matplotlib code that plots the C-alpha trace (Angstrom):
import matplotlib.pyplot as plt

x = [111.8, 111.9, 109.0, 108.8, 106.3, 108.6, 111.6, 109.6, 108.4, 112.0, 112.9, 109.9, 110.7, 114.3, 113.1, 110.7, 113.6, 115.7, 112.9, 112.5, 114.1, 111.8, 113.4, 116.8, 115.9, 118.9, 121.7, 124.5, 124.1, 120.4, 120.1, 122.3, 120.1, 116.9, 118.2, 119.3, 115.8, 114.3, 116.5, 115.5, 111.8, 112.1, 113.8, 111.2, 108.3, 109.6, 107.3, 105.2, 101.4, 99.2, 96.6, 93.0, 90.9, 87.7, 85.2, 84.9, 84.3, 80.6, 79.3, 79.9, 82.4, 85.5, 87.0, 87.6, 90.2, 91.3, 93.4, 91.3, 89.0, 86.0, 85.7, 87.6, 85.3, 86.5, 87.5, 85.7, 87.2, 89.3, 91.8, 94.8, 98.1, 100.8, 104.4, 108.0, 110.2, 107.6, 107.3, 103.7, 102.9, 99.6, 96.2, 94.0, 90.3, 88.6, 86.9, 90.4, 91.7, 88.7, 89.5, 92.9, 93.0, 90.9, 92.2, 90.2, 91.7, 90.5, 92.9, 93.2, 94.1, 96.6, 96.6, 99.6, 97.2, 96.6, 93.3, 92.6, 89.7, 88.9, 87.4, 87.2, 88.9, 88.9, 90.9, 94.1, 97.4, 100.1, 102.3, 99.6, 99.5, 103.3, 103.1, 100.4, 102.6, 105.9, 107.6, 111.4, 113.3, 115.4, 112.3, 113.0, 110.3, 106.7, 105.1, 101.4, 99.8, 96.3, 93.8, 93.3, 94.9, 95.4, 94.6, 98.2, 98.1, 100.1, 98.6, 98.6, 101.3, 103.6, 106.4, 107.0, 109.8, 109.2, 108.9, 106.1, 104.3, 104.5, 103.4, 100.5, 98.3, 99.0, 96.1, 94.8, 91.3, 88.0, 85.7, 85.1, 82.9, 81.3, 80.4, 82.0, 84.5, 82.7, 83.9, 84.6, 87.2, 89.0, 86.8, 87.3, 90.6, 92.9, 96.0, 95.5, 97.9, 98.5, 102.1, 102.0, 100.6, 97.5, 99.1, 101.0, 97.8, 97.0, 93.3, 91.8, 94.6, 95.5, 99.0, 101.2, 104.9, 107.6, 110.8, 114.5, 114.4, 112.0, 110.2, 109.1, 105.4, 102.9, 103.5, 107.0, 108.3, 107.1, 109.1, 106.9, 108.7, 109.2, 109.1, 106.2, 105.7, 103.1]
y = [173.6, 170.8, 171.2, 169.8, 167.1, 166.0, 165.9, 163.9, 161.6, 160.8, 160.2, 157.9, 156.0, 155.5, 154.3, 151.9, 150.3, 150.3, 148.5, 145.5, 143.4, 144.6, 142.3, 144.1, 147.7, 149.2, 147.0, 148.3, 150.9, 150.4, 151.3, 154.4, 155.5, 154.9, 157.1, 159.8, 159.8, 160.1, 163.2, 164.8, 164.3, 165.5, 168.7, 169.4, 168.8, 170.5, 173.2, 173.0, 173.2, 171.5, 173.8, 173.5, 171.8, 173.5, 170.7, 167.3, 164.0, 163.1, 161.0, 157.3, 157.9, 158.1, 154.5, 152.5, 149.9, 147.3, 144.2, 142.1, 139.4, 141.5, 145.2, 145.8, 146.7, 148.6, 146.2, 146.4, 149.0, 150.5, 153.2, 154.5, 153.2, 155.8, 154.7, 154.8, 157.8, 159.7, 161.1, 160.1, 156.8, 155.0, 154.6, 157.6, 157.1, 158.8, 161.4, 162.3, 162.7, 164.9, 167.2, 168.1, 171.0, 170.2, 170.8, 170.8, 170.3, 169.6, 167.2, 165.6, 161.9, 160.6, 156.8, 155.0, 153.3, 156.6, 157.9, 160.8, 162.0, 164.9, 165.0, 167.3, 165.8, 166.8, 165.5, 166.2, 167.0, 164.4, 167.3, 168.1, 164.5, 164.6, 167.6, 165.9, 162.8, 164.6, 163.1, 163.1, 165.2, 162.1, 160.4, 161.0, 158.6, 157.8, 154.4, 153.9, 150.5, 149.2, 146.6, 145.9, 142.4, 140.3, 136.6, 135.8, 137.7, 140.8, 144.0, 147.1, 149.6, 152.3, 154.4, 158.0, 160.5, 163.1, 166.1, 164.5, 163.2, 166.6, 168.5, 170.9, 169.0, 165.6, 164.5, 161.7, 162.0, 161.1, 163.0, 163.1, 165.6, 167.0, 163.6, 161.0, 158.9, 156.0, 152.4, 152.2, 154.9, 153.7, 154.4, 155.2, 156.9, 157.0, 158.8, 161.4, 163.8, 165.9, 165.0, 161.2, 158.8, 156.9, 153.7, 155.6, 156.9, 154.1, 153.4, 151.7, 153.0, 151.2, 152.4, 155.5, 155.0, 157.7, 156.0, 156.6, 154.5, 153.6, 150.3, 149.8, 149.2, 146.7, 147.7, 149.2, 145.7, 144.3, 146.9, 150.0, 153.3, 154.1, 158.0, 158.1, 161.9, 163.5]
z = [110.8, 113.4, 115.8, 119.3, 118.2, 115.3, 117.6, 120.2, 117.5, 116.5, 120.1, 120.6, 117.5, 118.7, 122.1, 120.4, 118.6, 121.7, 123.6, 121.3, 124.0, 126.8, 129.4, 129.1, 128.5, 130.3, 128.8, 126.6, 123.9, 123.8, 127.4, 126.9, 124.0, 126.1, 129.0, 126.5, 125.1, 128.6, 129.2, 125.9, 126.5, 130.1, 129.0, 126.3, 128.7, 131.8, 132.9, 129.8, 130.2, 127.6, 126.0, 127.0, 124.3, 123.3, 123.7, 125.5, 123.7, 123.5, 126.4, 125.9, 123.1, 125.4, 125.2, 128.3, 128.9, 131.6, 131.6, 134.0, 132.6, 133.8, 134.7, 138.0, 141.0, 144.0, 146.8, 150.1, 152.5, 149.7, 150.6, 148.8, 150.3, 150.2, 150.9, 150.0, 151.0, 152.9, 156.4, 156.9, 155.1, 155.4, 153.8, 152.8, 152.2, 149.3, 151.6, 153.0, 149.5, 148.6, 151.5, 149.9, 147.4, 144.4, 140.8, 137.6, 134.2, 130.7, 129.0, 125.6, 126.0, 123.5, 123.0, 121.6, 119.2, 117.5, 118.8, 121.1, 123.3, 125.6, 129.1, 132.2, 135.2, 138.9, 141.7, 143.7, 142.2, 142.9, 144.1, 146.7, 147.9, 148.1, 150.4, 152.5, 153.2, 153.3, 150.2, 150.5, 147.9, 147.2, 145.8, 142.1, 140.9, 141.7, 141.3, 140.7, 141.3, 140.5, 141.5, 137.8, 137.5, 134.4, 134.0, 134.9, 138.1, 137.0, 138.5, 136.2, 137.3, 136.0, 137.4, 136.5, 136.8, 139.6, 137.3, 135.3, 138.4, 140.1, 136.9, 137.7, 135.2, 136.8, 139.0, 141.0, 139.6, 141.3, 139.0, 135.2, 133.3, 136.4, 137.9, 140.2, 138.3, 136.5, 137.0, 133.3, 133.6, 136.8, 139.8, 142.6, 141.7, 138.7, 137.5, 134.7, 133.1, 130.0, 129.8, 129.3, 126.8, 127.8, 129.0, 131.7, 133.3, 135.7, 136.5, 139.6, 141.9, 145.0, 145.8, 145.2, 146.3, 146.2, 145.4, 144.5, 141.4, 138.5, 138.7, 135.1, 134.4, 132.9, 129.3, 129.9, 131.0, 127.6, 125.6, 125.5, 126.1, 129.7, 129.6, 127.0, 127.0, 124.7]

ax = plt.figure().add_subplot(projection="3d")
ax.plot(x, y, z, "-o")
ax.set_aspect("equal")
plt.show()
């Protein structure tokens, strides 16, 4: 019997081969296969809710990651910039985000390197932010940008399909395991979801843009799979 995970694994493997030339991911047959893979994964993940794990990972054992030479620190006067195809663009301070409906989820994080870890997260659903700013139905993609910047000046970022971004388990998280989000894990605000691999979950958020096209991502532009569903 072919399980959903085995089918996804085959699709992911195909996409990995198709992405060997990361600078031309949409060209020719490889591009066609990549887009087919995205549609297959989207259909499999649509409406699905990940099961709640029984226990969280022990304190301090949840790995942290950033691309900057040193741990990114929240810039003075930080606010989340929201833009693109929205009726009410502009910055939102953390206290404004915290006044939006709060959602709590326990999620098992799956890293492309093969490890997993579990934490409780709280924050605001991307779908609730979209309602707050009046996201246009034509915005089929959502871009997330970070103040985590590499040595060469490239800021971490990723773009998602609308269905994954609006999934009920996709949050802009400001809390972890009952405490305010720690700087090691992306404070003051990070993206977290049960439906994407770890590298899609952008930390140290600075922008959310609702767009009519995908815009790649930090690892995606180097050949990693764009959809990256779990």
